[in-house]
Backbone bond lengths (Angstrom), bond angles and torsions (degrees), N, CA, C in turn:
res aa  C-N    CA-C-N  psi(-1)  N-CA   C-N-CA  omega(-1)  CA-C   N-CA-C  phi
1 M - - - 1.454 - - 1.526 109.03 -
2 S 1.300 114.93 140.38 1.463 120.07 -176.99 1.527 110.90 -86.77
3 L 1.313 115.10 171.26 1.462 121.44 179.46 1.522 110.79 -63.33
4 K 1.334 116.92 -37.67 1.469 120.55 179.65 1.525 111.18 -61.86
5 T 1.330 117.21 -36.63 1.461 120.75 178.18 1.523 110.80 -65.49
6 Y 1.328 116.16 -42.51 1.467 119.92 177.76 1.523 111.78 -64.09
7 V 1.320 116.54 -40.86 1.467 120.38 178.72 1.522 110.21 -64.01
8 N 1.328 117.69 -40.93 1.466 120.55 177.44 1.523 111.62 -63.31
9 L 1.318 117.49 -42.47 1.470 120.61 178.31 1.529 111.66 -63.74
10 I 1.323 116.01 -43.16 1.461 120.01 178.20 1.527 110.60 -62.45
11 E 1.324 116.40 -40.11 1.464 120.28 179.95 1.535 111.33 -64.93
12 I 1.312 117.04 -39.49 1.470 120.55 177.93 1.525 110.86 -65.74
13 I 1.323 117.22 -42.17 1.466 121.02 179.48 1.524 110.79 -64.93
14 I 1.330 116.78 -43.08 1.463 120.30 178.59 1.528 110.60 -65.59
15 A 1.329 117.63 -38.64 1.465 120.60 178.58 1.527 110.82 -62.67
16 A 1.334 117.01 -42.49 1.468 119.82 177.92 1.525 111.02 -64.05
17 G 1.331 116.85 -40.29 1.466 120.14 177.27 1.510 112.09 -65.46
18 L 1.319 116.64 -38.74 1.464 120.79 179.10 1.522 111.17 -66.50
19 I 1.312 116.83 -41.11 1.468 120.68 176.63 1.526 110.08 -61.57
20 T 1.317 116.43 -43.19 1.463 120.94 179.51 1.526 111.12 -62.48
21 L 1.325 116.83 -45.55 1.467 119.79 179.79 1.520 111.92 -62.99
22 I 1.320 116.69 -39.53 1.470 119.55 179.82 1.525 110.73 -66.41
23 L 1.325 116.73 -40.44 1.460 119.50 -179.91 1.529 112.61 -71.22
24 L 1.323 117.55 -25.57 1.462 120.57 178.81 1.524 112.57 -74.53
25 Q 1.309 116.86 -21.40 1.458 119.96 179.68 1.523 108.61 -76.57
26 T 1.294 116.43 116.54 1.458 120.69 -178.11 1.511 109.99 -107.98
27 K 1.271 114.71 143.55 1.453 121.69 173.51 1.522 107.37 -118.25
28 S 1.280 116.71 130.63 1.463 119.34 178.26 1.524 108.55 -89.39
29 T 1.319 115.06 75.16 1.456 120.37 179.62 1.518 109.08 -110.17
30 S 1.294 114.97 153.58 1.459 119.77 -179.98 1.523 109.76 -92.02
31 L 1.307 116.20 177.10 1.455 121.16 -179.80 1.522 111.49 -66.18
32 G 1.321 117.71 -23.24 1.457 121.14 179.64 1.512 113.31 -62.94
33 S 1.328 117.32 -27.72 1.463 119.66 -179.06 1.520 111.79 -71.62
34 V 1.333 117.30 -19.92 1.463 120.35 178.16 1.526 109.74 -66.17
35 F 1.312 117.43 -34.58 1.453 121.85 -177.33 1.521 112.64 -97.32
36 G 1.315 117.65 19.34 1.453 120.68 175.05 1.505 114.33 100.45
37 G 1.300 118.49 -0.21 1.453 120.60 176.38 1.516 109.94 -67.30
38 D 1.309 117.14 150.54 1.457 119.78 -175.84 1.518 109.85 -130.63
39 S 1.298 114.68 139.25 1.457 120.02 175.57 1.521 108.44 -81.46
40 A 1.307 116.99 132.46 1.459 121.11 -178.22 1.530 111.44 -84.59
41 I 1.310 117.34 -2.83 1.461 120.58 -176.86 1.525 108.80 -92.47
42 H 1.315 115.79 125.83 1.466 120.59 176.16 1.520 107.38 -107.58
43 R 1.321 115.57 126.51 1.451 118.12 179.45 1.519 109.41 -132.37
44 T 1.303 115.52 157.33 1.459 120.25 -179.49 1.517 109.59 -95.60
45 R 1.322 114.99 155.95 1.457 119.84 177.64 1.517 108.71 -79.94
46 R 1.330 115.45 140.26 1.459 120.40 179.03 1.511 109.57 -140.72
47 G 1.304 115.55 151.94 1.454 121.35 172.74 1.510 113.95 65.48
48 V 1.320 115.03 -129.57 1.461 121.67 -176.47 1.522 110.96 -64.27
49 E 1.319 117.00 -37.40 1.462 120.63 -179.81 1.529 111.14 -61.43
50 K 1.325 116.92 -40.50 1.461 121.19 178.64 1.529 110.45 -67.94
51 T 1.323 116.56 -40.94 1.467 120.70 179.00 1.523 110.81 -63.95
52 L 1.334 117.88 -43.66 1.462 121.29 177.41 1.528 111.54 -61.55
53 H 1.325 115.74 -40.37 1.467 120.46 179.91 1.524 110.69 -63.90
54 Q 1.323 116.97 -46.72 1.462 120.60 -179.94 1.521 111.58 -66.81
55 A 1.336 117.36 -39.00 1.467 120.84 178.19 1.521 110.87 -64.65
56 T 1.323 117.17 -35.90 1.465 120.98 177.97 1.525 110.40 -65.03
57 I 1.320 117.11 -41.33 1.464 120.76 179.01 1.523 110.34 -64.56
58 V 1.319 116.80 -45.73 1.468 120.80 -179.06 1.524 110.60 -64.17
59 L 1.333 116.76 -45.51 1.460 120.12 -178.23 1.528 111.68 -66.68
60 S 1.336 117.54 -34.28 1.461 119.26 177.80 1.522 110.99 -69.84
61 A 1.334 118.17 -35.15 1.464 120.61 176.02 1.523 110.74 -66.50
62 I 1.333 116.98 -41.49 1.461 120.90 177.09 1.524 110.37 -63.60
63 F 1.332 116.91 -41.84 1.459 121.07 177.89 1.528 111.00 -59.77
64 F 1.321 116.22 -42.63 1.464 120.32 178.90 1.523 111.31 -62.44
65 L 1.327 117.09 -44.50 1.460 120.67 -179.86 1.533 111.60 -65.09
66 I 1.322 117.01 -39.65 1.464 120.82 177.47 1.534 110.03 -65.71
67 A 1.325 117.26 -38.69 1.465 120.61 178.98 1.534 110.56 -65.13
68 V 1.323 117.25 -40.38 1.469 120.48 177.16 1.528 109.80 -64.95
69 M 1.333 116.77 -41.54 1.462 120.20 177.64 1.523 110.97 -62.18
70 N 1.323 116.44 -37.74 1.459 121.21 178.30 1.524 111.31 -63.76
71 V 1.311 117.13 -39.39 1.459 120.95 178.56 1.530 110.34 -68.19
72 I 1.314 116.79 -39.98 1.467 120.08 179.09 1.524 110.08 -64.90
73 L 1.321 117.71 -40.52 1.458 120.82 179.42 1.534 112.27 -68.26
74 A 1.325 116.45 -28.21 1.469 120.08 -178.80 1.532 110.92 -74.23
75 A 1.309 116.19 -24.27 1.477 119.42 -177.26 1.511 112.39 -77.61
């Protein structure tokens, strides 16, 4: 297997992990927010929610770098 194949596999695995992390992040919003309603309460992320948020940022940066590497290898 070539390096490009490994990069593609890694990119697929990271994409699945990123999708999972995004879906795990829950927001307790009501139906009113769908139509533009806004909650006036501002709260900070704590605990697991903060860890999921930071992991999503890190994994998305890694995904971006792998995607750029994939484009460079394709050229």
